[in-house]
DSSP file (Angstrom, degrees, kcal/mol; ACC not computed):
  #  RESIDUE AA STRUCTURE BP1 BP2  ACC     N-H-->O    O-->H-N    N-H-->O    O-->H-N    TCO  KAPPA ALPHA  PHI   PSI    X-CA   Y-CA   Z-CA
    1    1 A M              0   0    0      0, 0.0     2,-0.4     0, 0.0     0, 0.0   0.000 360.0 360.0 360.0 137.7    0.0    0.0    0.0
    2    2 A Q        -     0   0    0      2,-0.0     2,-0.5     0, 0.0     0, 0.0  -0.928 360.0-153.1-123.6 149.4    1.2    3.5   -0.9
    3    3 A K        +     0   0    0     -2,-0.4     2,-0.3     2,-0.0     0, 0.0  -0.990  25.2 167.1-115.8 131.6    0.1    6.9    0.1
    4    4 A L        -     0   0    0     -2,-0.5     2,-0.3    12,-0.0    -2,-0.0  -0.998  32.5-120.8-143.6 152.3    0.8    9.8   -2.2
    5    5 A L        +     0   0    0     -2,-0.3    11,-3.3     2,-0.0    12,-0.5  -0.632  32.7 178.8 -86.6 145.2   -0.2   13.3   -2.7
    6    6 A A  E     -A   15   0A   0      9,-0.3     2,-0.4    -2,-0.3     7,-0.1  -0.942  20.8-137.1-140.8 162.7   -2.0   14.4   -5.8
    7    7 A I  E     -A   14   0A   0      7,-2.4     7,-3.1    -2,-0.3     2,-0.7  -0.968  16.2-134.4-121.9 140.8   -3.4   17.6   -7.2
    8    8 A Y  E     +A   13   0A   0     -2,-0.4     2,-0.3     5,-0.2     5,-0.2  -0.848  41.3 150.9 -96.1 117.6   -6.7   17.8   -9.1
    9    9 A E  E >   +A   12   0A   0      3,-2.6     3,-1.8    -2,-0.7    -2,-0.1  -0.992  60.4   0.8-149.2 139.6   -6.4   19.9  -12.2
   10   10 A N  T 3  S-     0   0    0     -2,-0.3     3,-0.1     1,-0.3    -1,-0.1   0.827 129.1 -55.5  53.5  36.9   -8.1   19.9  -15.6
   11   11 A G  T 3  S+     0   0    0      1,-0.2     2,-0.3     0, 0.0    -1,-0.3   0.529 118.8  97.4  79.5   6.5  -10.4   17.0  -14.5
   12   12 A L  E <  S-A    9   0A   0     -3,-1.8    -3,-2.6    -5,-0.0     2,-0.6  -0.945  71.1-126.7-129.0 148.3   -7.5   14.7  -13.6
   13   13 A L  E     -A    8   0A   0     -2,-0.3    -5,-0.2    -5,-0.2    -3,-0.0  -0.844  28.5-165.0 -88.3 123.9   -5.7   13.7  -10.5
   14   14 A R  E     -A    7   0A   0     -7,-3.1    -7,-2.4    -2,-0.6    -2,-0.0  -0.947  17.5-128.6-114.4 117.2   -2.0   14.2  -11.0
   15   15 A P  E     -A    6   0A   0      0, 0.0    -9,-0.3     0, 0.0     3,-0.0  -0.326   5.6-146.7 -61.6 142.7    0.4   12.5   -8.5
   16   16 A L  S    S+     0   0    0    -11,-3.3     2,-0.3     2,-0.0   -10,-0.1   0.562  83.9  29.0 -88.5  -8.7    2.9   14.9   -7.0
   17   17 A N  S    S-     0   0    0    -12,-0.5    -1,-0.0     0, 0.0   -13,-0.0  -0.941 101.0 -82.8-141.6 167.3    5.5   12.1   -6.8
   18   18 A N        -     0   0    0     -2,-0.3    -2,-0.0     1,-0.1     0, 0.0  -0.551  28.1-160.1 -74.0 121.4    6.2    9.0   -8.8
   19   19 A P        -     0   0    0      0, 0.0    -1,-0.1     0, 0.0    -3,-0.0   0.521  30.3-131.7 -79.4  -3.2    4.0    6.1   -7.6
   20   20 A N        +     0   0    0      1,-0.2    -2,-0.1     0, 0.0     0, 0.0   0.933  55.9 142.4  52.6  53.4    6.5    3.5   -9.1
   21   21 A L        -     0   0    0      4,-0.0    -1,-0.2     0, 0.0     3,-0.1  -0.922  55.9-106.5-120.1 146.7    3.7    1.5  -10.9
   22   22 A P    >   -     0   0    0      0, 0.0     3,-1.4     0, 0.0     0, 0.0  -0.394  53.0 -84.4 -65.4 151.6    3.8   -0.1  -14.3
   23   23 A E  T 3  S+     0   0    0      1,-0.2     0, 0.0    -2,-0.1     0, 0.0  -0.220 113.4  19.7 -54.5 146.0    1.8    1.7  -17.0
   24   24 A N  T 3  S+     0   0    0      1,-0.2     2,-0.3    -3,-0.1    -1,-0.2   0.612  83.1 154.9  67.0  17.1   -1.9    0.8  -17.1
   25   25 A T    <   -     0   0    0     -3,-1.4     2,-0.3     1,-0.0    -1,-0.2  -0.603  40.3-133.4 -73.0 130.6   -2.0   -0.5  -13.6
   26   26 A K        -     0   0    0     -2,-0.3     2,-0.3     2,-0.0    -1,-0.0  -0.694  30.1-177.8 -83.4 138.0   -5.4   -0.3  -12.1
   27   27 A V        -     0   0    0     -2,-0.3     2,-0.4     2,-0.0     0, 0.0  -0.917  27.8-123.6-132.7 157.8   -5.5    1.2   -8.6
   28   28 A N        -     0   0    0     -2,-0.3     2,-0.5     2,-0.0    -2,-0.0  -0.874  30.1-157.3 -97.6 136.6   -8.1    1.9   -5.9
   29   29 A I        -     0   0    0     -2,-0.4     2,-0.5     2,-0.0    -2,-0.0  -0.961  13.6-168.7-121.9 131.1   -8.2    5.5   -4.7
   30   30 A V        -     0   0    0     -2,-0.5     2,-0.6     2,-0.0    -2,-0.0  -0.981  20.1-147.3-112.4 126.0   -9.4    6.9   -1.4
   31   31 A I        +     0   0    0     -2,-0.5     2,-0.5     2,-0.0    -2,-0.0  -0.849  19.5 178.6-104.4 124.6   -9.7   10.7   -1.5
   32   32 A E        -     0   0    0     -2,-0.6     2,-0.3     2,-0.0    -2,-0.0  -0.989  16.9-165.4-116.6 118.6   -9.2   12.8    1.6
   33   33 A S        -     0   0    0     -2,-0.5    -2,-0.0     2,-0.1     0, 0.0  -0.798  26.3-152.2-109.2 148.3   -9.5   16.5    0.8
   34   34 A N        +     0   0    0     -2,-0.3     2,-0.4     2,-0.1    -1,-0.1   0.402  68.0 108.4 -91.2   0.8   -8.5   19.5    2.8
   35   35 A V        -     0   0    0      1,-0.0     2,-0.6     0, 0.0    -2,-0.1  -0.644  56.7-155.4 -82.8 130.4  -11.2   21.5    1.2
   36   36 A T        -     0   0    0     -2,-0.4     3,-0.1     3,-0.0    -2,-0.1  -0.929  12.6-141.7-105.3 124.8  -14.2   22.5    3.4
   37   37 A L        -     0   0    0     -2,-0.6     3,-0.1     1,-0.1     2,-0.0  -0.570  27.8-100.6 -82.2 146.5  -17.3   23.2    1.4
   38   38 A P        -     0   0    0      0, 0.0    -1,-0.1     0, 0.0     5,-0.1  -0.331  44.2 -95.5 -65.7 148.2  -19.6   26.0    2.6
   39   39 A H    >   -     0   0    0      1,-0.1     3,-1.9     2,-0.1     4,-0.3  -0.339  32.8-119.1 -61.4 144.1  -22.6   25.0    4.6
   40   40 A S  T 3  S+     0   0    0      1,-0.3     3,-0.4     2,-0.1    -1,-0.1   0.733 113.7  49.2 -62.6 -22.0  -25.7   24.7    2.5
   41   41 A L  T >  S+     0   0    0      1,-0.2     3,-2.1     2,-0.1     4,-0.3   0.480  81.7  94.8 -93.5  -2.9  -27.5   27.5    4.4
   42   42 A S  G X  S+     0   0    0     -3,-1.9     3,-1.3     1,-0.3    -1,-0.2   0.757  71.2  71.1 -63.2 -22.4  -24.5   29.9    4.3
   43   43 A Q  G 3  S+     0   0    0     -3,-0.4    -1,-0.3    -4,-0.3    -2,-0.1   0.723  97.7  51.6 -64.0 -18.6  -26.1   31.6    1.2
   44   44 A F  G X  S+     0   0    0     -3,-2.1     3,-1.7     2,-0.1     4,-0.3   0.496  80.5 120.9 -96.2  -4.6  -28.7   33.0    3.6
   45   45 A A  T <  S+     0   0    0     -3,-1.3    -3,-0.0    -4,-0.3     0, 0.0  -0.378  79.6  11.4 -63.4 131.5  -26.3   34.5    6.1
   46   46 A G  T 3  S+     0   0    0      2,-0.1    -1,-0.2    -2,-0.1     4,-0.1   0.471  93.0 107.1  85.4   2.3  -26.7   38.2    6.6
   47   47 A I  S <  S+     0   0    0     -3,-1.7     2,-0.4     2,-0.1    -2,-0.1   0.676  71.7  63.1 -88.3 -14.8  -30.0   38.6    4.7
   48   48 A L  S    S-     0   0    0     -4,-0.3    -2,-0.1     4,-0.0     2,-0.1  -0.850  84.4-124.8-105.0 143.9  -32.0   39.2    7.9
   49   49 A S     >  -     0   0    0     -2,-0.4     4,-2.5     1,-0.1     5,-0.2  -0.363  31.8-106.3 -73.8 166.5  -31.5   42.0   10.2
   50   50 A D  H  > S+     0   0    0      1,-0.2     4,-2.2     2,-0.2     5,-0.2   0.889 122.9  52.4 -60.5 -37.9  -30.8   41.3   13.8
   51   51 A Q  H  > S+     0   0    0      2,-0.2     4,-2.4     1,-0.2    -1,-0.2   0.931 109.3  47.8 -65.3 -45.2  -34.4   42.4   14.6
   52   52 A E  H  > S+     0   0    0      1,-0.2     4,-2.3     2,-0.2    -2,-0.2   0.914 112.2  49.7 -61.5 -43.0  -35.9   40.1   12.0
   53   53 A A  H  X S+     0   0    0     -4,-2.5     4,-2.2     1,-0.2    -1,-0.2   0.889 110.7  50.2 -62.9 -39.6  -33.8   37.1   13.2
   54   54 A E  H  X S+     0   0    0     -4,-2.2     4,-2.4    -5,-0.2    -2,-0.2   0.896 109.5  51.1 -66.0 -40.8  -34.9   37.8   16.8
   55   55 A E  H  X S+     0   0    0     -4,-2.4     4,-2.3     2,-0.2    -2,-0.2   0.919 111.3  47.5 -61.9 -44.1  -38.6   38.0   15.8
   56   56 A I  H  X S+     0   0    0     -4,-2.3     4,-2.5     1,-0.2    -2,-0.2   0.905 111.2  51.0 -64.6 -41.8  -38.3   34.7   14.0
   57   57 A E  H  X S+     0   0    0     -4,-2.2     4,-2.4     1,-0.2    -1,-0.2   0.899 109.8  50.6 -63.2 -40.3  -36.6   33.1   17.0
   58   58 A N  H  X S+     0   0    0     -4,-2.4     4,-2.6     2,-0.2    -2,-0.2   0.912 110.1  49.8 -63.1 -42.7  -39.3   34.4   19.3
   59   59 A I  H  X S+     0   0    0     -4,-2.3     4,-2.7     2,-0.2     5,-0.2   0.927 111.1  49.2 -62.5 -44.9  -42.0   32.9   17.0
   60   60 A I  H  X S+     0   0    0     -4,-2.5     4,-2.5     1,-0.2    -2,-0.2   0.930 111.9  48.4 -60.3 -45.1  -40.2   29.5   16.9
   61   61 A N  H  X S+     0   0    0     -4,-2.4     4,-1.7     2,-0.2    -2,-0.2   0.907 112.5  48.7 -63.3 -41.5  -39.9   29.5   20.7
   62   62 A Q  H  X S+     0   0    0     -4,-2.6     4,-0.7     1,-0.2    -2,-0.2   0.936 113.9  45.6 -63.8 -46.2  -43.6   30.4   21.2
   63   63 A E  H >< S+     0   0    0     -4,-2.7     3,-0.9     1,-0.2     4,-0.4   0.878 109.8  54.8 -65.8 -37.3  -44.8   27.7   18.8
   64   64 A F  H >< S+     0   0    0     -4,-2.5     3,-1.2     1,-0.2    -1,-0.2   0.883 103.3  56.5 -63.6 -37.4  -42.5   25.1   20.3
   65   65 A N  H 3< S+     0   0    0     -4,-1.7    -1,-0.2     1,-0.2    -2,-0.2   0.695 106.0  50.5 -69.7 -17.6  -43.9   25.8   23.7
   66   66 A I  T << S+     0   0    0     -3,-0.9     2,-0.3    -4,-0.7    -1,-0.2   0.412  81.3 116.9-100.5   2.6  -47.5   25.0   22.5
   67   67 A V    <   -     0   0    0     -3,-1.2     2,-0.8    -4,-0.4     3,-0.1  -0.529  64.2-134.9 -70.9 132.9  -46.6   21.7   20.8
   68   68 A N    >   -     0   0    0     -2,-0.3     3,-1.8     1,-0.2     4,-0.4  -0.803   9.6-158.4 -89.4 111.6  -48.3   18.7   22.4
   69   69 A N  G >  S+     0   0    0     -2,-0.8     3,-1.1     1,-0.3    -1,-0.2   0.765  89.6  65.5 -62.6 -24.5  -45.7   16.0   22.9
   70   70 A D  G 3  S+     0   0    0      1,-0.2    -1,-0.3     2,-0.2    -2,-0.0   0.689  92.0  63.3 -72.5 -16.0  -48.5   13.4   23.1
   71   71 A E  G <         0   0    0     -3,-1.8    -1,-0.2     1,-0.2    -2,-0.2   0.618 360.0 360.0 -80.8 -12.1  -49.4   14.2   19.4
   72   72 A W    <         0   0    0     -3,-1.1    -1,-0.2    -4,-0.4    -2,-0.2   0.455 360.0 360.0 -87.8 360.0  -46.0   13.0   18.3
């Protein structure tokens, strides 16, 4: 088993060092990336004022308090 670093460019993974494999050797690849993708809700960050966010939070808290747990 070998570990090697590679870079993804132009649709291909290019090893950063020689893997010492014969041409046309099939390999299994496990990818660990250092890239963190943005949270799916991050596009909505900053579109509400603090007051609007507080109002929504209050409504959620009020509604949550009237939920009947026996209905679940």
